[in-house]
N, C-alpha and C positions, 0 to 999 in steps of 0.2 A: 870405542863405542859398545855398548852393554847388548848382549844377545837379544832378540825379542822373545817375546812370551810365546810359547808353542801353542797350537790349536788343533780343534778336530776339523777335517774336512771330509767330503764325500769321496772325491775321486782325485787322485794325484794329478791328472790330466789337466783339471780345471785350473791348477796351479803352474803346471808345467808349460801347456801349449802357448800362453801369450808371451812367455820368456823365451821361446824357441823361435817363434814366428819370424821369417826374414832373417835368421841369424846363419852364421856358419856354426856348425855343431859337430863335436867329435864325441861318438857314443861308445864308452868303454865296456866290455862284456856284451857286445851287441847280439850275440848268436843266441843268448837265453837259453843255455843247455843244448840246444837242438835247432840246427837249420829248419826242421819242418814246422818250427813255431813261425815262421814267415805267414803260412796259410791263416793264423789265427788272427782275430779282430783285436786282441789286445797285445800283439807284440808291440813293444815300445819302440824298436826301430824302425819300423813302418809308420807308426803315428809320427815320429818325429820326421821322417822324410816327406810327409804329407804338408809340412809347416816350414821346414827349414831351407834358408837359400841355398846352403852347401851342406853336405852330410858325409863324413867320414866314419865308419865303424871299425872297431880293434876288439879282437878276441882272440886267446891262445890257442883254441881248438882249430887246427890246420884244415882238417877235412870239411869241417863245418863251413869254415870262412869260404874254402874253395867252393862248395855248394851254392853258398849264396852269390858269391861271385858269378857262377854261371847263371844265376837268375837276375843279372843285371846291377846287384847292388856293390856299392863302393865301400869295400871291406878289405882288411888287412890283418894278418897274423901278427901279434906281438904281445909282449909282456907287459901288462900294465904297472907293473911295479918299477919299471926299468924303461919307459918310452923316451924316444929321442927321434920324434918327427920333423924336428927342424922348422916348425910353424905353430901359430898360435890361433886360438879360436875364439869366439865370441861368448860360446857356451859349451861346456863339458858335462855330459851326463854319465851317471854311473848306475844303472838300474840293477840293485839287490847284487851287487858282486864285491862290496867290501868284505862280506863274511865270507868269501871264497878265498881272499888273498892272505898269503902267510905273513906279509910284513905290513901292515896297515898305513905306517907311517912313510914307507917308501913311497906306496901307492899314492898318499897325498902330495908327495914333493913331487911326483912324476906328474901328477895332474896340474900343479902349480906351474910347471916348466912350460906348458901349454896354454897357459891365461896370460891375458895382457891385464893392464890395469883395472880395467872395467868390466873383464870377463865374469861371466856367472859360473859356479860349479853346482849341478843337480845330483845328489845322491839320494838313493832310496834303499833300506834294507829292513829285513824283519827287526821288531820290536820283542825283547826276550821277556817282557812283563806281558805281552799282549795275551788275550783270553785262548788262543790256541796253544801257547807255550804253557799255561796256568793248567790247561786241562792235561797236558802230558805230565805236568809236575804231580798233580792230584791222584792220576789213574796209574802213573808208571814210576814216579818219584823221579823224574828226570825229563829235561828238555830233549826231544828227539828231532835232532836237526837234519837236514839234506844230507847226504853223504858225502857230498863235495863241501860242506862247511866246516871252518875251522874257528869260527868265533861267534860269539852273539853280543848284541849290543843293545843298550837303552839309552835315552835322552842325556842324562848328565854323563857318561861316558863319551857319546858322539862329541858332545859341546867341549869337553876337555881334550879331546883329540885335536879336532880342529883348530881350537885355541894354539895348541902346543906347536902346530904346523902353519902358523901365521895364516888361517882362513877365518876370517870374520862372518859368522852366521847372520843373515839378513830375514832369514823365514824358518820355521821349524813346525813341521805338520805331521798330524796323525791320521791314519785313513785305514779303511779296512776294503776286503773284498778284490774282484767280485765274487759272491757265492753263488752256487748253483739253485739253490733254496731260497726262494724271496724272504719267507718268514724266517728263517736264521739270519739272513742279511739284516733283517728290520729288528731282530732281537738284538743282535751282535752290536748294530749301530746304536739303539737305544741304550745299552750298558756302555757303551763307550761314550756318551753322552754325560753320563754320571761320572765317569771316571776316564778321562781320555787316554791314557796311558794302558786300556785294557784294548786298545786297536792292535790290529796285527802290524801294520806297518807305519815307517817313519819315511818322511820327506825332509831333507835339508837344501837350503839354499844358501849359497855361501860366495864370498868374494874374495880376492886378495885383502889381507889386513894392511892398515897404513903404516 
């Protein structure tokens, strides 16, 4: 089956929430850099916990995982490129983690080991053609990544990577923000409506291929 056409959305959570509600969920890279993210409204793991039936988080940062466990979160330390949890989940999420891993193919195979035939995989990552990256290219002649990033992605590359590892894309979305400055947010969203891959982020929804 051919992959669906990509679309621009306002908020990734509008797409993710109904797919996660009442499901057993594995959240990869749950720490989101530091455990103190737990106090913020936009921390993805907390949002997932608010709707999921059952939730397990995995991250390689042992100290941060222990800090979250002390706060009552069900999280484990582990390498997302080589997970062997011995169970499957209805939905697996990976919020802005693929740009951190050294071996994305191993990562996707690790994800598939924990998927059932009808499971969904929700992945988000930065868009290297987004306006934030283009600003860096024009002003500094380079994309300036987070210090932990080892790769950048765009739509066609993600589609090829997923296909190579037997994952069928059922939804592909571009989105922005949130931005602290509301006028900047309006401008970025307006420009993204003209060209959707000006958007800062991408969300991929996939299942195991037949």
